N, C-alpha and C positions, 0 to 999 in steps of 0.2 A: 156705144161700142157695138160694132157689128158682129155677127156670127162668125165671119171669116177671121177677125181678129182675136176673138175668144179661143176658137179651137178650129184646126183644120187638119185634115189627113191626106197627104198626097202620096200615091202609089208611083215609084220610080221605074220599077222593072219587075217583071215576074219570070219564073222559071218553074214550069208545071203549076202546082197549087201554091208553091213559095212566092212571096213577094217581099221586095225592099221598098221603103218609103220613110217619109218624114211626118211626125206629128208636130204641128206648129202650134205653140202656146206663148203666152205672153212672158213667161220666165224663160223661155228659150226652146229650142228645137229638141225633138228626141228622135234618134235615128233608129228605124226599125228594120229587122227585127232587133228587139232591145232586151237587155237583161237589167231588172231593177235591183240593186243591193238593199238587203232589207235593214231598216233603222227603226226597230221595234219600238224602242222607248225614246225616240228623238236622237238616237246616234247609231250609226253602223258600228257594231262592237268593234273595239281595238283599232279604230281607224279615225283619223282626223278628216273633217269634210273636204279639205284641199286635195288630201291624198286619194280619197275615193273618186273626186273629180278627175285627178290626174290619170287614173286607170283608164277612164273614158266613158264613165258613168254619165248618162244625160239627165237621169231621173231616179228617185229614191222612193222606196215605200216606208210608210209609217203605219202605225198600228192603233186603230181606233179604241179597241178594248184596255190595251195597256196605258195609253195616254189619257183615257178617261178616268181611271183609277189614280194615276201618278204621272205627271203633277197636277192634274186636271186640265180640261180644255179652257176653262174659263180663266185659269191662271196663265196658260200660254196665250190666250187672246189679249189679256191686260198687259203681257210682256211683249206685244208686237206681232204675234203668231208664230207658227212652228219654224217657218223659214228663219226669221230673224233670232229665234230661241236657240235653234241647233246650228246657226252660221252656214245655211245651205240657201244659195239665192236661185237655185233652178227648180224645175218642177218636182213636186211631191204628190204621189198617189197615196191616199190612205185606204186600207180596207176597211170593212164595215164593223168588223168585230164579230160576225157571224161564225167564223170558224172557231176563234179562240171560245167563245161561248159553247159551241158543240163540244169542244174537248172538256168541258167541265162535268159532263155526264150527269151523276147524281146530285150535283150541286145546282143544277139549273131546272127550270119548270117552264115549259112552252105554253103559250097561249096565243089566242088569235091577235090579242093587243101587243105581244112581244115576248121577251124571255126575261123571267125573273132569276136571277143567279147570286151566289154567295161570292163576294171579293175574295180572292185568293191573299189578298193581302191583310185584311182585318175581319173578315167573315160577314162584313155588313150586306144587306139585301140590297140589290140594284135592279131596276127594270130598264131594259133597253129595248126600245121600239124604234121603227123605221124613223120615225119624226125626230127622234132623241139622236140616232145615228147621224141624221142628215145635219142635225144642230151641232153635234160635237165636231164633224168634220168641217163644218162652216167656221167654228171658232178656231179650230187649228188652222184654217187658211188653206186647205188642200186644193191642189190644182186638178187632180182627178179623183172625184169621189165615187165610191162604190155603193151601189145599193144594197140594204139591209136584206139579207137572206139566211135560210137554214142550209148549212152545208150538210147534205144528206150522207150519211155514214154508209161504210161498205163492210159487210153485206147487208143489203136491205131488200125485203120483197118488193114485188111490183107494186102492191097496195101501199106499202109504206113509202115508198120512193114517190108514188102518184100524190099521196097526201102532202108530203114534204114540198114536192114541186109546186104544187098548186097554192100552198101557204105561202111560197117564196114569191110566186107571181103576185099574189095579193099585196105582200109587203113591197115588192118593186113599185106598184103603182101608188102606193103610199109614200115611198121613197121619192119617186118623181115629183109628187105633189109637194112634199117636204121640201125637197130642193129648190123647187120653183119659188116656194113661199120666202126664201132668202135671197130676194132679188139681186142685191148688191153682190153677193158672192156668186150667185148663178151666172150673173153677167160677166164673170172673169174666169169661170171654171168649167169642168165637165162632168157628166155623171154617165157612169157605165153600168149596164145590167148584166145579170149574172144567169147565164143558162144553167139550169139543174135538169134533172132526170136520170141521175144515175147511169146505169149500162143499158137502159132501155130506149130502143130507137124512136118508138112512136112519143115516149114522154120528152124527149130532148127536142123533138119536132114541135110538139105543144108548147113547151116553154120558149123556144124561139118565136114561135108566132105570137105569144101573148107579149113578149118583150119588145118585139118590133111593132106591135100595135101601140103600145105605149110609148115608144121612140125614146132611144138613148143616143148618146155620142160615140160610144162603144160599146162591145160586147165582150163578156168574158165567159170562158168556160169553167165552171166550178164543179166540185164533187168528185174530182179525179186526183190521182196522186194520194188517195187516203185508204191503200191497201191493195188495190185490184191488181197491180203489177203492169209492167210496161206493155205486154201483148194486149191485154184488155183496154188499157188506156188508148193505144193506138187504134183499135177496133172501134172504140166510141168516137175518137176524132174522125175516123175515115167515113163514118155516116153522118157526123155532126156538121163538119166543116162546110162541106158543099151547100148546106142550107144556111149557114150563117151570112149575114149582111156583107156584102163585098167592098163597100165605100167607107167603113168604119175599121178603127183598129179591133184586133182580136186578141184576146189576152187569156193566156192557160194559167191558171193561179196555182201558185205553190209547186211549180215544176222548174228546175230540178236538177237531175242528174245530167252531165253533158250530152250523154247519147240520147237521153229523153228529149232534150232541148233540140238537137239536131233533127230526130224523128218528127217532133211536132212542127219545127220550122218547114219541113218538106211537105207537112200536110196544110201549111197555111196560117199558122200562128205567128203574130206579130209581137207579142210582149210575154215576158216571163218575170217572176220572182222565185227565190227560195232562200232559205237560211243555210244552206248547205255549204256555200264557199266559206263563209264565216265562222260557222259551227266547226267545220272541219278544221279551219286554221286554229281555232282554240284548242283543238284535241290532237294536234300533231300530224293531221293529214295534209298533204300537198298534191295539187292537180298538176298532171303532166299530159303532153300530147299521148304518151303511151301509158296512161292510166294513173290513178292515184297512187301515192306512195306513203309510207308511214315513216315519217322523220324521227320517229322514236329508235328505229330498227338500228342495231349495232353496225350494219353494214355502211353507214353513212358517216361513221366517226372519224375516218381518215380520210374522207372524199373531197378533194379540193375544187371540185366542180360546182358550178351554180345548180340549183334545182331544175331549171331549164335554160339551157345555153340560148342566148338571144332576147331572153324575156326582160322587160323594161322595168320590172318593178324593183323596189329597194332591196330586197331579199337576193335578188339573182344578180342585180349590178354591183353590189358591194360586199356580198358575203358568200361563203362557201356552204356547202351542205355540212361539212363538220362543223362549223360554227352554229347554224341553225339546229342541228342535232343535239350540240351541247346545251345550247338555250333551252330546248324541249325538255331534255333529260334533267336539267338543273331547275326546271319550274320557273325559268325567268319570264316576265311579262313580255320582254321583247320578242321572244320566240312566238308567241301567239300573234303579235303585232305583225311580224315580218310575214308568217305564213298566210294571215288573213289577207294582206297586201297582195301577196303573190296570188292567192286564189282567186281574189277580185279581178287582178289583172289577166289571169288565165280565161276567166269567164268573158270579160270585154274583149279580149284577142280573139276568142272563140266566136262571138258575136260579129265582129268586124271581119273575120274570115267567112262566115255565113253571107253576109252583105254583099262582099266582094264577089263571091261564087254566083249569087243570084244574078246581080249585075252584069257579069260576064257569061251567063247561060252555061254555067258548068257545075251546077249544085250537085246533081247525081254523082259525078266523079269526085268532088269535094267531100260529100257525105260518106261515100264508100271508102275512101282513103282514110277519113277521121275515124270511122269505125274500126277499120282494120288495125291502124295504129294504136287505138285506144286499149284494143285487147290483147295487144303484143306483149305488153308489160315493161316496165321499166328496166334498162339494162345497166348492170353493174359496171363498173370501170374496170378495164383490163389490168 
């Protein structure tokens, strides 16, 4: 199998720093800029796989940490791999587990070898290393594998950030070696490195240099969307993106809010993931071109309109705001299902709009109109 058949990234058009393209993989093409719905434990919550695909999603994200604990990667492997297990035949990206382990705080212990932590399920002690992370992702059958890193918390001092970044770079080399050792899986999948360095310009540059020396199929920007705010995130992207490799995909991990995504696309990011559209769907929030709305609010109880006029999701084509409001207030599962479907459709429509604007050389106009509309607020019926 040739490198070209395994993984290829083609840029089709650019507009400023933004670009649109296609990631070619054996299980299908991924149109960029792309938003990846999050399927943490082998499912996009409240959605059937075929419905996720119908929204326009080309790729899903799975979670190494959660799948490692339950049902275990060995069991998934015996059952034919994650694609078969969850009935998704297109690409899957799996994160390395580093972010989830960071969030365990006092339940984890860092060392050069890896991270020892207590399972949130049964309290058992588990050691996660770069090599084990690569093995888990191989057993799952991931198409895009993320190297194992420490997600540097915010805020952190310069010295704390430097130490964390340098550890992540040593782990990146071990991840590369561990990935290569699984020859059959490496021959049909891709490995992405993760740029760390917090909010410090020189540390981000050192991280990029270290990763490009190792060599990866794509490069992610990690350690953002962890509390620093949009202005600071964009500042970091402004100095980081010009230094990133230009002929590989660039992935901003864990982002995010619609206006965050638009701003990051303008700065040259190709891939995104976030739990926000699905989590919001389960808590009664719907995304619209005029900002998010709370479907629990009484103002929707007599509203015969769809959530968004012209939206192709099941919630908007078949039901009224009044009905969705009723479902949410009554605690019916269908309410969460319909809102999740709608939110994922909104995100995929947003990405399609960005791709079209880049292709036609009108991204600035499109992005400015999107932002102006988004802060306008949803208008009540007359």
